[in-house]
C-alpha positions as CSV (number, residue, x, y, z in Angstrom):
1,M,-12.7,-8.5,10.7
2,M,-12.2,-10.3,14.4
3,F,-11.7,-13.5,14.8
4,L,-14.4,-15.5,17.1
5,G,-11.7,-16.9,19.2
6,L,-12.3,-14.4,21.9
7,I,-16.1,-17.0,23.2
8,I,-13.9,-19.5,24.5
9,L,-11.4,-18.6,27.0
10,I,-13.4,-18.6,30.2
11,A,-13.9,-22.5,30.3
12,Q,-10.1,-23.2,30.3
13,I,-10.2,-22.4,34.1
14,R,-12.2,-25.4,34.2
15,K,-9.4,-27.3,36.4
16,S,-7.9,-24.5,38.2
17,H,-8.2,-23.8,42.1
18,W,-9.4,-20.4,41.1
19,A,-13.2,-19.2,41.4
20,P,-14.9,-20.3,37.6
21,L,-17.6,-17.7,35.8
22,W,-20.2,-20.3,37.4
23,A,-20.9,-18.9,40.8
24,G,-21.1,-21.1,43.5
25,R,-19.8,-24.2,41.0
26,T,-16.4,-25.7,41.1
27,W,-14.4,-26.6,38.3
28,R,-15.6,-30.3,39.0
29,S,-18.9,-30.3,39.3
30,H,-19.6,-28.1,36.3
31,P,-21.1,-30.1,33.3
32,L,-18.3,-28.4,30.5
33,A,-15.4,-28.8,33.2
34,A,-13.8,-32.7,31.5
35,A,-10.2,-31.8,32.2
36,R,-7.5,-32.8,30.2
37,R,-5.8,-34.8,33.4
38,P,-7.1,-34.9,37.1
39,L,-6.8,-32.1,39.3
40,R,-3.6,-32.6,40.7
41,L,-1.9,-30.7,43.6
42,P,1.3,-28.9,42.2
43,L,4.7,-30.9,42.2
44,T,5.9,-28.3,45.0
45,M,3.3,-29.8,47.1
46,R,3.9,-32.8,46.4
47,G,7.1,-33.4,47.0
48,R,10.4,-33.9,44.4
49,S,9.7,-35.8,41.0
50,S,12.8,-37.6,39.6
51,R,11.0,-36.6,36.0
52,C,10.2,-32.8,36.2
53,M,12.4,-29.9,38.0
54,C,8.9,-27.2,38.9
55,L,10.3,-24.2,40.5
56,N,7.6,-21.5,42.1
57,N,7.7,-18.6,44.5
58,M,5.0,-16.8,45.1
59,S,6.6,-13.6,43.9
60,A,8.4,-14.4,40.8
61,P,7.0,-17.7,39.7
62,L,9.8,-19.8,37.8
63,P,8.8,-22.6,35.0
64,A,8.4,-25.8,35.5
65,I,11.5,-27.5,33.5
66,V,11.5,-30.8,32.5
67,P,15.0,-31.3,32.5
68,A,16.9,-33.1,29.2
69,V,18.6,-36.1,30.4
70,R,21.8,-35.4,28.6
71,K,23.0,-32.1,27.4
72,A,19.5,-29.9,26.3
73,T,20.4,-29.2,22.5
74,A,16.5,-28.3,22.1
75,A,13.5,-26.9,24.0
76,V,10.4,-26.7,23.6
77,I,8.5,-23.9,25.4
78,F,4.5,-24.8,26.3
79,L,1.5,-22.1,27.3
80,H,-1.0,-23.4,29.2
81,G,-4.5,-22.5,29.1
82,L,-6.5,-19.6,31.0
83,G,-6.5,-20.2,35.1
84,D,-4.0,-23.1,34.8
85,T,-0.6,-23.7,35.4
86,G,2.6,-24.9,33.6
87,H,2.9,-27.6,36.3
88,G,0.3,-30.5,34.9
89,W,1.6,-29.6,31.1
90,A,5.5,-30.2,32.3
91,E,4.1,-33.7,33.8
92,D,2.3,-34.6,30.6
93,L,5.5,-33.8,28.1
94,A,7.9,-35.8,30.4
95,G,5.9,-38.4,29.2
96,I,6.5,-37.9,25.8
97,R,10.4,-36.6,26.7
98,S,13.2,-37.5,24.1
99,A,16.7,-37.4,26.3
100,H,18.1,-34.4,24.6
101,I,14.8,-31.9,24.9
102,K,14.3,-29.3,27.6
103,Y,10.9,-28.9,28.3
104,I,9.9,-24.9,29.3
105,C,6.2,-24.5,30.8
106,P,5.8,-21.1,32.5
107,H,3.1,-19.8,34.7
108,A,0.7,-16.9,33.8
109,P,1.2,-13.5,35.6
110,V,-1.7,-13.2,37.8
111,M,-4.4,-10.9,37.0
112,P,-7.6,-9.0,36.5
113,V,-9.9,-10.8,34.0
114,T,-12.8,-8.4,32.7
115,L,-14.9,-11.6,31.8
116,N,-14.9,-13.3,35.2
117,M,-16.0,-9.9,36.8
118,N,-12.7,-9.0,37.5
119,M,-11.6,-11.9,39.2
120,A,-7.8,-12.4,39.9
121,M,-6.8,-15.5,38.1
122,P,-3.7,-16.4,35.9
123,S,-4.3,-15.7,32.4
124,W,-1.7,-14.3,30.0
125,F,-3.5,-11.3,28.7
126,D,-7.4,-10.2,29.7
127,I,-10.1,-11.1,28.0
128,I,-12.9,-7.9,28.0
129,G,-15.8,-9.8,25.8
130,L,-17.3,-13.1,24.2
131,S,-19.3,-11.5,21.2
132,P,-17.5,-11.7,17.8
133,D,-17.5,-7.8,18.0
134,S,-15.6,-7.8,21.0
135,Q,-12.5,-5.8,21.9
136,E,-9.4,-7.9,22.1
137,N,-6.8,-7.2,24.5
138,E,-4.4,-5.7,21.7
139,T,-1.9,-4.1,24.1
140,G,-2.2,-7.3,26.4
141,I,-1.1,-9.7,24.0
142,K,1.6,-8.1,22.4
143,Q,3.3,-7.9,26.2
144,A,2.8,-11.3,26.7
145,A,4.7,-11.9,23.3
146,E,6.8,-10.2,24.3
147,S,7.4,-12.6,27.8
148,V,7.7,-15.4,25.4
149,K,10.2,-13.8,23.0
150,A,12.6,-12.9,26.5
151,L,11.7,-16.9,27.3
152,I,13.7,-17.7,23.6
153,R,16.2,-15.3,24.1
154,Q,17.8,-17.0,27.8
155,E,17.3,-20.0,25.9
156,V,19.8,-18.9,22.9
157,K,22.0,-17.6,26.0
158,N,22.1,-21.2,27.6
159,G,23.1,-22.0,24.4
160,I,20.3,-23.6,22.3
161,P,19.6,-21.8,18.7
162,S,16.5,-20.9,18.4
163,N,16.0,-22.5,15.4
164,R,16.0,-25.7,18.0
165,I,13.3,-24.2,19.7
166,I,9.1,-25.4,19.5
167,L,6.7,-23.0,20.8
168,G,3.3,-24.5,22.1
169,G,0.2,-24.0,24.1
170,F,-2.8,-25.1,24.6
171,S,-6.2,-22.9,24.1
172,Q,-5.6,-19.2,25.6
173,G,-1.5,-20.4,25.6
174,G,-1.7,-22.2,21.9
175,A,-3.2,-18.8,20.5
176,L,-0.2,-16.6,22.2
177,S,2.2,-19.4,21.1
178,L,0.8,-18.8,17.3
179,Y,1.1,-15.2,17.4
180,T,4.2,-15.2,18.8
181,A,5.6,-16.9,16.4
182,L,4.3,-14.9,13.8
183,T,5.7,-11.7,15.3
184,T,9.2,-12.8,16.7
185,Q,12.6,-12.4,14.8
186,Q,13.9,-15.5,15.9
187,K,14.4,-18.2,13.9
188,L,11.7,-20.9,15.2
189,A,11.4,-24.7,14.5
190,G,7.6,-25.2,14.9
191,V,4.8,-24.8,16.7
192,T,2.2,-27.1,18.5
193,A,-1.0,-25.6,19.3
194,L,-4.1,-27.3,20.6
195,S,-7.0,-26.2,21.1
196,C,-7.0,-22.6,19.9
197,W,-7.3,-20.2,17.6
198,L,-5.3,-17.1,16.0
199,P,-5.7,-14.1,17.9
200,L,-5.3,-10.1,16.6
201,W,-6.6,-11.7,13.5
202,A,-7.0,-9.1,11.2
203,S,-3.7,-7.1,12.4
204,F,-2.0,-10.1,10.1
205,P,-1.3,-9.0,6.1
206,R,-3.6,-10.4,3.6
207,G,-0.6,-12.2,2.1
208,P,2.3,-14.5,3.8
209,I,4.4,-12.6,6.8
210,S,7.7,-11.2,6.2
211,G,9.8,-12.3,8.8
212,L,11.4,-15.3,9.2
213,N,9.0,-18.0,10.1
214,R,7.3,-18.1,6.8
215,D,8.5,-21.6,6.2
216,I,8.0,-22.8,9.9
217,S,6.0,-26.1,10.6
218,I,2.7,-26.0,12.7
219,L,0.9,-28.9,13.8
220,Q,-2.6,-27.9,15.0
221,C,-4.7,-30.1,17.2
222,H,-8.8,-29.9,17.8
223,G,-11.0,-32.0,19.2
224,D,-14.1,-32.3,17.2
225,L,-16.7,-32.2,19.8
226,D,-15.2,-28.9,21.6
227,P,-17.8,-26.7,23.0
228,L,-15.6,-24.1,24.6
229,V,-13.2,-23.7,21.5
230,P,-15.8,-25.3,18.7
231,L,-14.0,-26.6,15.7
232,M,-15.1,-24.3,12.9
233,F,-12.5,-22.1,14.9
234,G,-9.4,-24.1,15.0
235,S,-10.4,-24.8,11.1
236,L,-10.7,-21.1,9.9
237,T,-7.3,-20.5,12.2
238,A,-5.6,-23.4,9.7
239,E,-6.7,-21.9,7.0
240,R,-5.6,-18.4,7.7
241,L,-2.2,-19.5,8.6
242,K,-2.1,-21.3,5.3
243,T,-2.2,-17.8,4.0
244,L,0.4,-16.3,6.2
245,V,3.7,-19.2,6.1
246,N,4.2,-21.6,3.8
247,P,1.0,-24.1,3.6
248,A,2.5,-27.2,3.1
249,N,4.2,-26.1,6.7
250,V,0.8,-26.6,8.3
251,T,-1.2,-29.7,10.0
252,F,-4.8,-29.3,11.1
253,K,-5.6,-32.7,12.8
254,T,-8.7,-33.1,14.2
255,C,-9.1,-35.4,17.1
256,G,-12.9,-37.5,16.7
257,G,-14.6,-37.6,20.1
258,M,-12.5,-35.0,21.7
259,I,-14.0,-32.0,24.0
260,H,-12.0,-29.1,25.1
261,S,-9.4,-31.7,26.2
262,S,-6.5,-33.5,25.4
263,C,-5.5,-37.4,24.8
264,Q,-3.5,-39.7,24.6
265,Q,-3.3,-39.5,21.0
266,E,-3.0,-36.0,20.6
267,M,0.0,-36.5,22.8
268,M,1.6,-39.1,21.0
269,D,1.5,-37.0,17.5
270,I,2.7,-33.9,19.4
271,K,6.0,-36.3,20.5
272,Q,6.2,-37.1,16.6
273,F,6.1,-33.3,15.9
274,I,8.7,-32.8,17.9
275,D,11.0,-35.1,17.7
276,K,11.0,-35.0,13.6
277,L,11.8,-31.0,14.1
278,L,14.4,-31.7,16.9
279,T,16.3,-34.6,16.0
280,P,19.2,-35.4,18.5
281,I,22.9,-33.7,17.7
282,D,25.6,-36.1,18.5
């Protein structure tokens, strides 16, 4: 059966500059638009940052990057949600960074989103409908996963082994990070998946996956008051993941009082997870 997670993607545009589904209202005025962080201009519009090097252009946006303080021996690739960009997450990750880790926050391509009356906005793949039986954009999801796998290969070329790379993401980005980790033939260190679900639910086997990541470590975090991706979806995803990988390596944390958002405690949990898996190499 198709997983119900499609029902929430549209609300991730709550903090973007793109026109939302609710006509005539900005994300800041919408009652469900409590953002993870205050609205910011991209760093490229606010001047250079000592913590984060954000590279971008109109034709081919490059990821927002938080460089390692010393030689990078590990990397985190983190994917934003629908309608967002990588800039804000790059700033957040800069606040919890470790000196030997490079943090890469790519920007989704701008595309029409069927659910949003074909309005164009940053999206990793198209969203077709909200009902449980809505068709999923299988081709788009798989193409997006290939793009993430290409980022992994690039970091391997840069000298960082794939087993020293963690994938992560929020909402639509978290969903894509889970799907990518479970389908790639590159051995990864782990996945941190926030307020999300597993896309193409029915395409996975009933038992453990056969790839290199069947023992991968996964950290899921979810707000217990999330009105957009209900906590039940996160819980169901965690239970499904335990059938696909070593269940002892799947951690599901509930964030009390949190909506479709992030919080300081969640960021500290992410830091602990990353630092445990990506220890410094002397």
